[in-house]
Residue, then its C-alpha position, 0 to 999 in steps of 0.5 A: m686973296m691970292i696976289e698974282g705972282s706970289g706963287n712964283y715968288n714963294e718958289t724962288s724964295s724956297r730955292r734960295r733958302r735951300e741953296s743958302l743952307l747947303r752953302e752954309a753947311l759946306r762952309s762950316n763943314d757941319p755934318t748935321l747941318l749938311a744932312k739937314a740941307l739934303d733932306l727933302p720936304p714931304i710931298a704935297s697932296d692934291s688939295e695942298r698943291q692947289r691951295k698953294n697955287g691959288g686953286k689952279r691945277l698945274v700942267c701935267d703930262e699924260d702920266g700925271n707928272d708935272i712938266k719940268e722946267k729947264r734949269q740952268t747948270i749950277t756950279l757949287r764948289d766945296p770951299r775946302d776942296s775946289n775939285t769937288d763940285w756940288g752943283g749936280v747935288l744942288s740942281a737935283l735937290l732943287d728939282a726934288c723940292d719943286a716936285a714935292r711942292k707940286g705933288a709929282s711923285s715920279s719926278y720927286h723920285c727921279a730928282q732924288t735918284r740924281v741927288h743920290s748918284s751925285l752924292n755917292h760920287i762925292f762921298g767916294m772922293t772925300k776924306g773922312n766920314v763927315l758926309v755919313p749923316a748926309l748919306h744916311i738921309v739921302c739913302r732914306n729919302t731914296y727909299r721913301t720916294a721909290l715907294l711913293a713913285d711905285v704906289h703912284a705908278a701902280s694906281g695909274r696902271i690900275k686906272k689905265f687897265k680899268g674896264i679893259g679886261d686884262d688877260d693873265c699876261n697883262e696882269n702879270r706884267r702890271h704886278n711885275n712893274d709895281r716895284a720897278n722904282l724900288s728895284g732901281a733904288v736898291t742899286l744906289l744904296q748898294e753903291s753907298f754900302s760898297k763905298s762905306l764898307n771899303d774904306r781902309k781906315e779903322f772904324v772906332p765906335d763913338a768917335p766924332l765925325g771928321e776928316d780922320g774918321s772911317k766911313k764904316a761908321g755909315v755901314l750899319y744904317i745902310v745895311n738896315q735900309l737894304f734889308s728892308m728893301y730886300f724883304r719888300l722885294n722878296t729877294l732874301r737871297l741878297c741879304k747874305n751879301l750884306v751879313k757876311p761882310v758886316e759880321g766878318r768885320n764885327l760892324h754889327e757890334k759897333g754901331h749905335k744901339g738903334e742900328m744894332v737892334t734893327y740889324r738883329y731884328y732883320v737877321g732874326r727874321l732871315s734866320m727864321f725863314e731859313d729854319q734856324f730857329s735857335n739863331a732867330e730866337g737869339h737875335l729877336e730876343y736881343s732886339l726886344r731886350h735892347c729896344y728903346k722902352g718907349a718904342y711900343l710899335n717897334k716892340r710889337r713888330i719884334l714880337e710878331y716874329l718872336i712869338p711864333v719862334k718861341m711857340l715852336r720851341g715850346r715857350l708860350p707867351s702870357l695872355k698879359l703880354l699879348s694884351k699889352y701889345n695888342l697881339q690878340e691874334f695869338a691868344p686862341l693859338v696859345k690856348g689851343v696849343c696849351n690845352g691840346d685843343i686842335r679845333m681851336f688851334n685850326s680855327a684860329l689859324s684859319s681865321r687869321r691866315d691872310l695876316f700870318i701869310q702876309r707876315g710870313t709866319y703862317l707855315l711856322l705857326e702851322r708847325c706848332k700843331t705838332v706841339c698841340y697834338r702832343n698836349l692833346l695826346r697827354r690829356i687823352c692818356a690822363i683820362s684813360a683807364d690804362s695810361h700806358q696802353l692807348p688804343l688808336g681807336n680812342v684817339e680817332k674818336v677824340f679827333s672826330f669829336l674835335g671836328t678833325p675826322i681822320d682814319l687810323d692810318e693818319v692817327e698812326c702817322i701823327l703818333a709816329n711823327l711825335i715819337f720820332r721827334g721825341y715828343i712822346r716816348g713809346y712805340i706803336s703796335h701796328s697789328k693791335r693798333i695800340l700805342v704803348l707808352s714808356s712807364k717813365n716820363p712818357f711826355p718829356k718836357s725837354a723835347v718840347v722846350k728847347e734850350 
């Protein structure tokens, strides 16, 4: 049985607890307690918000967002600094908590952006790094609420356009707006990054948080959040604006272990997209080696990018490793490369094309086909009567047998590319259509396996 008015009582009680927690955190100057006070509750689902309100639906506007009630201006002075007013943070925080209870994702994110903006202002005014944990929590919440708001906005647009028959212009406009909240959230985190990085105090790793500490202690966590946002928005060019100042101050080597692992993971992915495969392998290997041993999903995510890089550089993973981390999509690719089975390789790459494109590794795996060609040619030479002179017609027949029919000109092009890359040693007699291989080590392993 639902007692009339109990919903309003619970809401008022929740606000009072939140305000009391923030006041206590400011009074005690406890970084952990302050971060806890600024954390947001999870947003309620439709069933949860109806249950909490006695089965009654809340009044919403035309976009499905709850109509906000006017809240009186709140003044909350920092006991240690009367010039610092936390009223704006508290007011926005209470609005965000109300929106979470009502399941209004757009209002949820809007209030969180006000929390973040107010905290950025306070963070720049205060001394020391006591507010760093709180800023981390707020940055994380801004990111998460932006994602929720974008999902809600996208689903609303789909309902609105359903049955109308969008033209290409409307479709493009709708997709361009799918990340509007996330794009706006980037600006808030960039401001947090700037205020943390530009602190003049020297950063001492593992030093306790206090009024004498450096705000640079918060840089690496914010950078990792921005990396994640840039990758989602496909604005990788902006990552360089983070890497240069961070590595110029060696901050990527002074953070907490988890932050350093995450940083190297993103820099490794960035290097992979820039075709800097040696750097990518080094960063991703560091992440895998130093990742917490029980973090199965994190290790799996690292391997999703490390395995393609290693395959291109001639190092194939074991089937045991693939089975352990449930990465069976690589198993037929590895077998195809190892055996020179171009049919198996092409089939595996085609069947999982959407997955690899989503990860951004499809083109990288496509380049591994060159190693597959090299191993196929080695097997052909092993069964040929003359292992040092190979007619191109024989290669053409093998390709046709493997379901990849090509003409002699294409065969010659593939072999010329292998010779140019150093995968095989020899030359092509164009007039006789023969591949002449070196008598000494015609298939150098060192050319494939990069050190």
